[in-house]
C-alpha positions in Angstrom: 53.7 -110.0 158.0 53.5 -109.1 154.3 52.5 -112.6 153.2 49.5 -111.5 151.2 51.1 -109.1 148.8 53.9 -110.8 146.8 55.5 -108.5 144.3 57.7 -108.9 141.2 61.3 -108.1 142.0 64.7 -107.7 140.4 67.7 -109.9 140.9 69.5 -106.9 142.6 66.6 -106.4 145.1 66.9 -110.0 146.3 70.6 -110.0 146.4 70.6 -106.9 148.6 67.8 -107.9 151.0 68.7 -107.8 154.7 70.0 -111.2 156.0 68.4 -112.9 159.0 69.9 -113.6 162.4 68.1 -116.5 164.0 71.0 -117.9 166.1 73.8 -120.4 165.7 71.6 -123.3 164.7 70.3 -121.4 161.6 72.3 -121.7 158.4 71.7 -118.6 156.2 71.3 -119.6 152.6 71.3 -116.2 150.8 69.2 -115.4 147.8 72.4 -114.3 146.1 74.1 -117.7 146.6 71.1 -119.5 145.2 70.9 -117.3 142.2 74.6 -117.5 141.5 74.8 -121.3 141.9 71.7 -121.8 139.8 72.9 -119.7 136.9 76.4 -121.1 137.0 75.2 -124.7 137.1 72.7 -124.1 134.3 75.4 -122.6 132.2 77.8 -125.5 132.9 75.1 -128.0 131.9 74.7 -126.3 128.5 71.4 -124.5 129.2 70.7 -121.0 127.9 68.5 -118.9 130.3 66.1 -117.0 128.1 64.2 -115.3 130.9 64.7 -114.7 134.7 61.6 -114.0 136.8 61.7 -113.2 140.5 59.0 -112.6 143.1 59.1 -112.0 146.8 57.1 -110.7 149.8 57.9 -107.6 151.9 61.6 -107.3 152.6 62.2 -110.4 150.5 61.9 -112.7 153.5 60.4 -115.2 151.0 61.7 -115.2 147.5 61.2 -117.2 144.3 63.2 -117.5 141.2 62.0 -118.9 137.9 64.2 -119.5 134.8 63.0 -120.2 131.3 65.6 -122.5 129.6 66.7 -123.3 126.1 68.4 -126.8 126.2 71.2 -127.8 124.0 69.8 -131.3 123.3 70.1 -134.0 120.7 66.8 -135.7 121.9 64.1 -135.5 119.2 61.2 -135.4 121.7 62.7 -132.3 123.3 63.7 -130.6 120.1 60.3 -131.3 118.4 58.3 -129.9 121.4 56.5 -126.7 120.4 54.1 -126.0 123.2 56.2 -126.4 126.3 59.5 -124.8 127.3 61.8 -126.0 130.0 61.8 -124.3 133.4 63.7 -124.4 136.7 62.4 -122.8 139.9 63.4 -122.3 143.5 62.0 -120.9 146.7 64.0 -119.6 149.6 63.2 -117.8 152.9 64.8 -115.8 155.6 61.9 -115.9 158.1 61.6 -119.7 158.7 58.2 -119.8 157.0 59.3 -122.4 154.4 62.2 -124.7 153.6 64.4 -124.2 150.6 62.7 -125.8 147.6 63.7 -126.4 143.9 62.3 -128.3 141.0 62.6 -128.9 137.3 59.5 -128.0 135.4 58.0 -126.6 132.2 56.1 -123.5 131.1 53.4 -123.3 128.5 54.8 -121.0 125.9 51.5 -119.4 124.8 50.6 -118.2 128.4 53.5 -118.8 130.8 51.6 -121.2 132.9 53.8 -123.5 135.0 54.1 -127.3 135.2 56.0 -128.8 138.2 55.9 -132.5 139.1 56.1 -133.9 142.6 58.0 -137.0 144.0 61.6 -137.1 142.7 61.4 -133.7 141.1 61.3 -131.6 144.2 63.7 -131.0 147.1 63.1 -129.3 150.4 65.8 -128.5 153.0 65.7 -126.8 156.4 68.2 -124.0 157.0 70.4 -125.9 159.4 73.8 -127.6 159.5 75.3 -128.0 156.0 72.2 -126.7 154.2 74.2 -124.4 152.0 76.3 -127.3 150.6 73.4 -129.7 150.4 71.3 -127.2 148.5 74.1 -126.6 145.9 74.5 -130.4 145.5 70.8 -130.8 144.9 70.7 -127.9 142.4 73.5 -129.7 140.5 71.8 -133.1 140.6 68.4 -131.8 139.4 69.9 -129.7 136.6 71.9 -132.7 135.4 68.7 -134.7 135.1 66.6 -131.9 133.8 66.0 -133.3 130.3 64.7 -136.6 131.8 62.2 -134.8 134.0 61.2 -132.5 131.2 60.4 -135.4 128.9 58.1 -136.9 131.4 56.2 -133.6 131.7 55.8 -133.6 127.9 54.3 -137.1 128.1 51.9 -136.0 130.8 50.8 -133.1 128.6 50.2 -135.4 125.6 48.1 -137.8 127.8 45.9 -135.0 129.1 45.2 -133.9 125.5 43.6 -137.3 124.9 41.2 -137.1 127.8 37.8 -135.4 127.6 36.4 -133.5 130.6 32.9 -132.1 130.2 31.6 -129.1 132.2 30.4 -131.3 135.0 33.7 -133.1 135.3 35.6 -129.8 135.4 33.3 -128.4 138.0 33.7 -131.4 140.2 37.5 -131.3 139.9 37.6 -127.6 140.7 35.4 -128.1 143.7 37.7 -130.9 145.0 40.7 -128.7 144.5 39.1 -126.0 146.6 37.4 -128.0 149.4 39.2 -131.4 149.5 42.7 -130.7 148.3 43.0 -127.1 149.6 45.1 -126.2 146.5 42.8 -123.4 145.3 41.5 -120.5 147.3 38.3 -118.5 146.7 40.0 -115.9 144.5 41.6 -118.6 142.4 38.3 -120.5 142.1 36.8 -117.3 140.6 39.7 -117.2 138.1 39.2 -120.8 137.1 35.5 -120.2 136.5 36.3 -117.2 134.3 38.8 -119.2 132.3 36.3 -122.0 131.8 33.7 -119.5 130.6 36.1 -117.6 128.3 39.7 -118.9 128.0 42.4 -116.2 127.9 44.6 -118.3 125.6 44.4 -120.9 122.8 45.7 -124.3 123.9 45.5 -126.1 120.5 42.7 -128.5 121.6 39.1 -128.5 122.5 37.8 -126.7 125.6 36.6 -130.0 127.0 40.0 -131.6 127.3 42.0 -132.3 130.5 44.9 -130.2 129.1 42.8 -127.1 128.8 41.3 -127.5 132.3 44.9 -128.0 133.6 45.9 -124.7 132.2 42.8 -122.9 133.6 44.0 -124.0 137.1 47.7 -123.2 136.6 46.7 -119.8 135.2 44.9 -119.3 138.5 47.9 -120.6 140.5 49.9 -117.6 139.2 48.3 -115.7 142.0 49.8 -118.1 144.7 52.2 -116.7 147.2 55.9 -117.5 146.4 56.0 -119.5 149.6 53.2 -121.8 148.3 53.6 -121.7 144.5 55.9 -124.7 144.0 54.0 -127.0 146.4 50.7 -126.0 144.9 52.0 -126.7 141.4 53.4 -130.1 142.4 50.3 -131.2 144.3 48.0 -130.1 141.4 50.1 -132.0 138.9 50.0 -135.2 141.0 46.3 -134.7 141.4 45.6 -134.3 137.7 47.8 -137.2 136.6 46.1 -139.5 139.1 42.6 -138.3 137.9 43.7 -139.0 134.3 43.9 -142.6 135.3 40.2 -142.6 136.1 39.2 -140.9 132.8 41.7 -142.5 130.4 40.6 -145.4 128.3 44.0 -146.9 128.8 42.9 -148.1 132.2 39.2 -148.9 131.7 39.8 -152.7 131.0 42.2 -153.3 133.8 41.3 -156.4 136.0 42.9 -157.7 139.1 44.4 -161.2 138.4 43.8 -163.5 141.4 45.4 -166.5 139.8 48.8 -167.0 141.4 49.6 -170.4 140.0 52.3 -169.0 137.6 54.0 -167.4 140.5 54.1 -170.6 142.6 52.1 -168.9 145.4 49.6 -170.9 147.5 47.5 -170.2 150.5 49.4 -172.8 152.7 51.4 -171.6 155.6 55.2 -171.4 155.2 56.9 -173.6 157.8 59.9 -171.3 157.8 57.7 -168.3 158.5 55.9 -170.0 161.3 59.2 -170.6 163.2 60.1 -166.9 163.1 59.8 -165.2 166.5 58.1 -161.9 165.5 58.7 -160.4 168.9 62.5 -160.9 168.6 62.7 -158.7 165.5 63.8 -155.3 166.8 64.6 -153.5 163.6 62.5 -150.3 163.3 60.2 -149.9 160.3 60.6 -146.4 158.7 57.3 -144.8 157.5 57.3 -141.7 155.3 54.3 -139.8 156.5 54.8 -137.2 153.7 53.5 -139.6 151.0 50.0 -138.6 150.0 47.5 -141.0 148.3 47.7 -138.9 145.1 51.5 -139.6 145.0 50.9 -143.4 145.4 48.4 -143.3 142.6 51.0 -141.4 140.5 53.6 -144.0 141.2 51.2 -146.7 140.0 50.3 -144.6 136.9 54.0 -144.2 136.0 54.8 -147.9 136.6 57.2 -147.3 139.5 
């Protein structure tokens, strides 16, 4: 199948890859159209692409594009940032192994490690119906809001720099990423251990910080298949920001307030509610089964 040997590729190689033929219900979203739309929309939004990076598997059935960006911004937080650069990434497939995905992110300048946030930052679309138009619209929407997303990533980085993780903490988190979260494989775990023992890059803070551990893991995630890279990055970022809540002194003194007097809430039954016939309510309740506990903790952390 060729899944285990992703390779670096050129733009021309992806654009000339054989197109799939999966029947009438399948909408072909070509790598070329994704590349052209992404570059055109970035240019229209005032971004300068400083580097294009492409990876794929055999025959380019799964392809990935990563773009390092230079924004034309008036925001001081963005202009003063020296450690992170802005990034945009997409994943596309011809073999039905993954949906189209795209996300705004950041890259660590000193080492090229990626940072991609979950929830509203990502988009996945099956290759059916109006997929080609929906994908272009989503590319446009995310690029227009890129600075907002990028600023949040900067804030997440600054928070992680304030949190100390000793060797035991890092070992426990790495083990959970391998066993519980299934984000790291055995090869990547070996890479993380090697980085903890002897970091390959300087990260401008102590080796016992959450930010340094974050980079050890994202360095290992460079080995992820293009099909999995975006999801792994997003899931890891959500995992780390949720864990930062547990370690941060910002949350140590939180207490649940059980006094509802200011809200006018009592324990008495509401007569109006008692009269409601529950069985007569036929409206369906929609449940999003894709929401993970780590994403809910992330929403609490961000105040959403």
